[in-house]
N, C-alpha and C positions, 0 to 999 in steps of 0.2 A: 185348666180354663185360661182363656186369652185374657189377658189384662186390657182394660180400656183406658183410654186417656182423654181427658177433656183439655184441650189446649185453650190457653189463656193468653193475653198480651205479654205477660212476663214468664211464659213457658220457656223452657231451653230445648232447642233443637240441634242435633248433631246430624251432619250428612257426610259420608265418606265416598270417595270415588277415586278413579284413576283418569289420567287426562292424555291426550296426544298433543294438544295445544292448550296452553294456559290461556284462559280468556275470562274477562270480568263480565262480559255480556254475550248472550247467546251460546251457542257451542253444543247443546244436546240436552239429553236427560238430567244430568247432574245439575247443571245450571237453571234448567226449568223448575226442578224441584226447589232448589235454593231461593229462586225468584218468587215462586209461590208462596213459600213460607215468609219471606220478607215483608209481605202484605198482611201477614196474619199474626206474627208474634215479634217481640223486640230482641230476642236473644237467638242468633243463628250461629254455630261453630261448623265451618266448612273446612274439612281435611281432604286434600287430593293428593295423590302420588302419581308420578310419571310412569307411563308405559316404557319398557326397554327402549323402544324407538322413538321416544320423545326428544325434542331437541332441547329441553329444559329438564335437567336431571334432579331437580330439587323438590322434595315433597314440602307441602306449605300448609298452614293453618290460617285461615281467614276468620276474623270475628266481625260479625255484623250487628249493630246496635240501631234500633229503630230504623231499619230498612237500609242503613248506609255502612260501608266498610269502614271499621273503626281501626282495626290492627290486622297485620299480616306477618306472620313468622315463617321463616324458611329453614328447613333442615340443611344439613350439609350435601354437597353434590356427591352423587354416587354413580360409578360405572362398574360395569361387570357383566356376567352372563345371567340370563334370566333365572336360572335355579338360585342364584344368589340375591338378586334384587328383590323378587317377590317376598321371601321371608323377611327380608329388612323392612319392607313396608309395615309388617306387623310390630316390629321393634319402634318404628318412628311413631306409629299410631299410639302405641304405649305411651311414648315420651310425651306427645301432644297432649293425651288424656290427662296425664299427671300434671302437666303445665295448666291446663284448663281448671281443674279442682272444682268440677261442677257435676251435679246430678241431671240426668236428662229425661225430660217428659217422653221424647220420642227420638229415635235414631233411625235414619234410613241409610242402609249401607248398600251400595251398588256394586255388585259381583260377590262371590262367595268367599274369598279371602279377607275382604274388608269386613263382611258378616262375622267370620271366624275370629277376626282380630278383636272384637268388641264383646264376644261372648262372655269372657270373664267379668267384665263390668256389669253385664247383665245378671249374671249369676250372683254378683255382690250387691245387687240392688241399686247400681247407679245408672241403669238405664231402665225406665218402666216399660217402654214398649219398643221393640226391635222388628224392624221391616227389612226384609231382604229382597231388594229390587233387581231383578234379573233382566238385563237388557240384552245380554249375548249368552247363548247356550249352545253347545254342539257335543256329541258324543265324542268327536274327533278333535277335541281342543289341541292337543300335542301330538306329534308324529312319534315322539318317544313313548313307548307304552307305559313306561314306569311313570313318567311325569304326568301323563294321562290319566293313569289310576290314581294318583295323588290329587290330581284336580278334581276327579269325581268323588274321592273320599271327602274332600273339603267340602264339596258341593252338598253331599248328603248331610253332613254334620250341620251345615247352615240351614237346610231345609229343615231339619229335625228340631232345631233349637230356636228358630225365629219365632216371633208371634204372628207373622203374616209374610207372604211371598208375593210381591207384585210381579207379574209377568207380562212382557210385551205381546206375547202371542201364545194362544191355546196350545200350539205345537210344543211348546217347552214342557207342558204338563205331561202330554203323552210321551215325549221323548225321555223325560226323566224316569216315567213309570217303566218304560222299555229297557232303560238302562239300569234297572235294578233298585231304584228309589221306592221305598215302601209308602205308598200313598196314605197308609192309616196312621203313619207316624209323622208325616210332614205337617207343618203349618198349612193353614188354608190359602190357596192360591187364588189371587185377585187380578183380574184384567185391568192393566194399565198400559194401553198402547201409547206409542210415541206420537206426539201431536205437535202443533206449532201455536205460538202465541198470536192469535189471528188479528188482535187489535193493533199490533205493530207493522202489519203488512199494508202497504198502500197500492191497491191495485191500480193499473192504468187501463184506459179505454184501448179497445183492440186496434184502433187506428194509429196509436202511439207506440205500439210494440214492433220490434224488429221480426217481421213475418219469417226470415229465414234463419233466425239464429237458434241453435240448439246448445243445451248446456248440461254439464255435469258438476256435481258438487260432491266432495267427499275425499277421504284419503286415497291416494293413488297406490292402489294394491292389484296385483295381477287378477285376483278373484272379482274385482269390480267390473272387469270385462271392458274397460275403455279401449283396449287394443283392437276389440272386434268393430267398434265404432269407426276408428281410424281406418281400419282395413275395408270397410264399406263406404267411406267417404268418396273415393274415385267414381264409384258407380252412382252415388247419389248426385254428385256435381254435375254429371252428364244431363241430369234433368233439372237440378236446382243450381245454376251457376253462381248465383249469389249467396251460397251457403256460408255460415260462419259457425265454427264449433268453438264454444268457450268452456275451458276446463278450470274449474276453481278447486284447489287444494294442492296439498304436497304429500310425498310418501316415497316409499322405497323404489316404487316402480316408475318414478318420474324419468330418469334417465333412458330407460327403455323405450317409454312413450315418445321421448324427443327424437330418438334415433329412428323409431318407426315412421314418425311424422316427416322425417327428411328423407328416408329411403322411398316413401310413397309420393314424394314431391307434392305435398299438400300443405307446406308450411304457411302460405298465405291465407289459408282457409282455417287454420287452428290457432287459437290463443290461449297460452297457459298463464293463468293469472296468478298461480301460486296461491298461499295461504293468505286469505283476506281477514285481517283481524276484527275489523268492524262488521258484525253481523247485518248490521243495517244496509251496508254496502252490498253485501251478498244478496240481500232480499231485492235492492234495486236493480241489480244485474238480471236476476231471475224474472222480476216484473217486466222487464224490456225485452225478454226471450220468448220464444214460441213454444218450445217443446223441451221437457226435462227427461233426462236419460238414466236408467238403471239397469244395465245389461250384465246382471250377475252371472259369473260363470257356474254352470250346473253340475258342481262336482260334490261328492258326498262329504267332504270336510268343510265346505263353505257354511260357516255358522250363520249366514244370512237365511238359510233355510228354516231356521227355528226363531228368527229375529223379526223385528218390525222396523224396517230401515226408516230413519228420520227424514232422509232426502226425498222421499216419495210424499210424505205429508207436507213438506216445504214446497214441493213443486206445485201440488194442487192448489195450496194456499195462495201461490203467486199466480195462479191462473193457467199453469202449464199442463197440458195433456202429457201423460208419462208413456214413454216406450220403455217396457220392462219385460225381462225374461221371466219364466215361470219358475221362479226359486223362492222368494218369500210368499207367504200366505196372502199378502196385500195385493200381489199380482192379479189374482183373481177377482178381487173386488175392483180394481182398476178397469179390468176387462168388462165385467158384468155391468158396471156403471157407465161404461163407454166414457170414462174419463181419461182414456188413452188406450194403448194396445199392448196385449201381452203377445210377446214374439218368442220364436225359437232362437236358440243361440247360434245363428247362422248369418252370414253377410247377406243372402238372399231375403231372409225374413226381416231382418233389421233395414235393410235399404227399402224394401217394399213399404214398410209401415211409415218410414220417415218421408219418403217421396209422396205418399197420400196426405199425410197431415200438413205437409209444406206446400203442396200445390192445389189441394182442394179447399177452397175457402169455406163452402157451406160445411163440409165435414168437420173442418177445423172449429168453426164457430159453434158447432153442436158439442164437440168434445171439450172445448174450453169452458163452456157453461157448465157442463156435467162436473168438470174438474173442480170448479169454484163451489159448485153445490156439495160435492163430495167433502170438501174440506171443513165444511161447518160441523161435521161430525168429529173433528180432531182437534178442537181448541184445547190445548194443553191444561190450561187453568181448570176447565170444567172437568176434564178426564181425571186430574189429580184430585180434585174435590170429591168426585164420585168414589175413586178408590179408597180415599181416606175415610169416608163415610162408612164404606163395607168394612174397612179394617177395625173401625170403632164399634 
């Protein structure tokens, strides 16, 4: 039987996640979960570990009391190969848990390794209810077959021993089943798509936006497809000479994108903002822009196929029609609601869609209104509350 939990003001909540950039506000699902509970309970313990490619290599424990950060502890800096770093996260979690010396009414663990790391505490009765929140899943997590098998072995253990599984996309459920997960043994899967805190976003009237500014937000990786946007820019500029492309984010593909921009002689049209620490500033840039971009590369190992990219929800919340490739499930929603355009991963398709949206004011107005309307379905606090209700 699944345990139920009634949260009170004095309940203890534990959240575990991994991060690319450490941030106290905004940043994605882990922070959204934390901020949601900050309004509900007085005691939140937030453990986060760095991804191997993070620029801050310290795990941390943040303690929130009455909605405010009271204390923050850091583990030692760690460097090394992934095969060494990920198991070390489990040890550091153990260290933080011992330091906390608390029993928890609810633990939300984002990813299978974090879920695995707290299973002993659940078995010992120190965690009343354990939620495994899956924001990324792919059958091809690692190119190394041994590592990939270990990853899926851990995932199955997490699925079989959690009290509930929150998934951002139904595709994850089917992908797990097709990958050998026994659906009769798993915890119930509950939909919790990624959303946006709508009350924080201040929309601008259409006459105050930059009608020719397109924008990308996210980690700069090859799978994100920004290189295709850059490749299509010379063709788009022929029709839209005032075009401006703003890229917000950092990542391992940054140098390649800068080189490509120079080779194409489009440097005056492209602005690399880098990582913007203040999420409110990101929202301001988006609200002044015209179109949001999500040109994912359609390869079998792109985990976005099974995910629910947060940038798309942020775009529509800021009033941006989205140009998106047919990789994540949300692409079909964007297309069917006319809140943007689903395109092929080709220069022709990308260029045609962007020229249409940037030159046809009537079409743009319709798509902008549809995007704003669609965003009302993705208020993060409402989505979390519904998932928590179903979990209980």
